[in-house]
N, C-alpha and C positions, 0 to 999 in steps of 0.2 A: 610441718611442727608436732612436735610429739609432743601425747598425752599426759607426760610428767608436769605436775601441778608445778609453779615457780617458788621460788622458798618466801619469798616476801606475800604470795597470794596464801601461800597456805598459813603463814604465820598472822596473817589478817584475820584468818576465818576461826582462827586455832584461839590465838590470846588475845587480840588488836581489839575485837567488837564486842569481846568480855569485861575488858581493860576499858571503855570508852563508854560503855553500857553499865557500867561500877562508878563509875568519875561524874556524867552530870545527871547518871538516876534516866533516864530513859524508861519510859513504861511501855514503847511500843518497837517493835526490835526494828521496825524500818524506819525510824527517825535515827539509827548508829551512823554516822556520816561515813561515806564510801569514798574512795578515788575512781573517777568515772573516767578519767582522759587526760594523757598528756600528750600539751603540743610543742614540739619544736617549730620556732622561726629564725629563717636566717635572713636578713636584710643585705642585700649585699648591691650599695647603691654604685659598684667602678663596675659592673656588668651596663650602665647605660655607656660607656665606651669602648667597652671589651666582653665580648658574649663568653669567651672561653672562661673567665671568670665565675660567672656561674654555671660554667657547663663544671667546674671543678667542686663548685660549693655545692650540685648536685650530686657529685660523684663520693664529696665529704658524709651529706645527711643522711645518703643511702647507707655507704658502709657504719654509720653510727647507729642507725636506728636499723637496720635490715629491711628496711622497707622504700617503696619509691616515693621520695618526693613529688608536692602538688606546686606548679609554676606559681609567682603571686605576682601582679601585673598592678600597674601605676594608675591607681583611680583616677588622677587628675593632672594634668600638665604644668610643670614648675617650670615658664624657660631659664632662671638661675641655675638648674644644675642640669643644663638641656634635658628634661624631662618631656618626655609626650604622654599622655594617655594612653594604656594599654602596650605596655612598656614591659618587658618582663626584669623584674628586682630583687625577687630573690625566690626563695620555695620553703614549703612550710612540709609538718607531715604529724599528721595525729596519730598518740598510739593507744590502745583498747586491749582491753584483757590481760592475756596472756605475756604480749610484747612490752607492753605498758608495765606490767610486773618486774619483767626482766629489769627494762631499764633501768627501771628505778634502782634497783641492785644495784646494777653496775656502777648507776650516778653516785649513790652514798656511798659502795664499798669501796670504788678505785679511783674515779673521776675527778670528784671533790677531793679527794687527799692528793690529788696531784697538782691542785693548783697553787702556783706560785703563793708565799705567805700566805697560807690560807688561815682565819682564825673561826672559822663557823659564816656559816650563811645568817642574811639580814633579818631579824625574825618579826620585822611588821611590814614588811614588801605584800602583806594579802588587799585583796581589792574591797572587803567590808562584806561580801556574799561567800566569803572561804574559800576563794582561789586562791592560788602563791602562784607568782612571776620570779624567776632568777634572772640574772644575765651572766652570760660566761664574754669573757674578752678573749679568748683562745679556745680555737678549739681541739690541738692538739694535744689538751689533757687526758683526749679519749683513745689510750691508746689503740683503737681499730686502725686511728692514718698513721701513715709513712709518712713522717714526716719531709725526708726527702721528696714525696709528690706534693703535700700541701703547702707549702715556702710560705706564702700570703698568709699574713694573721688576721681570722676571719669568727667575729663572733656571732653568738646567738643566742635567744630568749627561750627558755624553759620554762608552761607556763602548768601549773598542778589545778586538775578542772577537778572540785570533791564536793559532793552532795550538802556537805557542810552548810548551814545558815550564817553561823556567825564565824568572825577570827578564830576564835577562842576554842574552838569544835575543830576547826581544821588544821590551824593551829597542833591541836592536843594529836589527832590523826596524825601528822605526817611528824610530828617529836615519835610517836610511837613505832611508825617504819623506819627510826631511825636518823632523820633527818638532824645533820649536824648544825642546829641555831648558835647563834655566838649567846652568850650569856647576859639576860634582863637586864638593861642599866641601874646601876644604885640610884635611887632619889638623890638628891642633892640635899633635900635636910640631914639626910643619914652620915653625908661625907661631912657637912658640915657639925652636926652634932659631935664629929671627933677629934 
């Protein structure tokens, strides 16, 4: 790994911290929210019948993140899905530090604009504690993947874990990074008044 600081990490240190401190009037610099980690999770339900599908998902996750994924296993048996406890059914990766900022940069500037009919991501998908999760229905929006090799559509969840304590602080942090949220919905009263 190179010693060069990723573009978004440098922007966070130089501009975003100051903007958030001014916006929320923090008295202590440790109160300023920061991005702790990004977790990518790919659930591969079809892996119950065919192990090669899980291997393809593993390979895709490795190419997308540049890091080896961890196998996720079923926690309980479900007879209707022919699923037994302990079976491998997915993979996940947790990105931190430089790799996290490089992935976020690629996600915002390259991947999300490639999503078909993209109008922005949901601005309300926060968990109440300052963490955000978005789902992608297609893995081929990542330019690293060869469409000839990965022919089966596979989705994934991407979770952003922050040190923010409220949804508004986390939303402001992700907006400063350049996350393309949809415009807020106008109130129905304003529409009725027109």
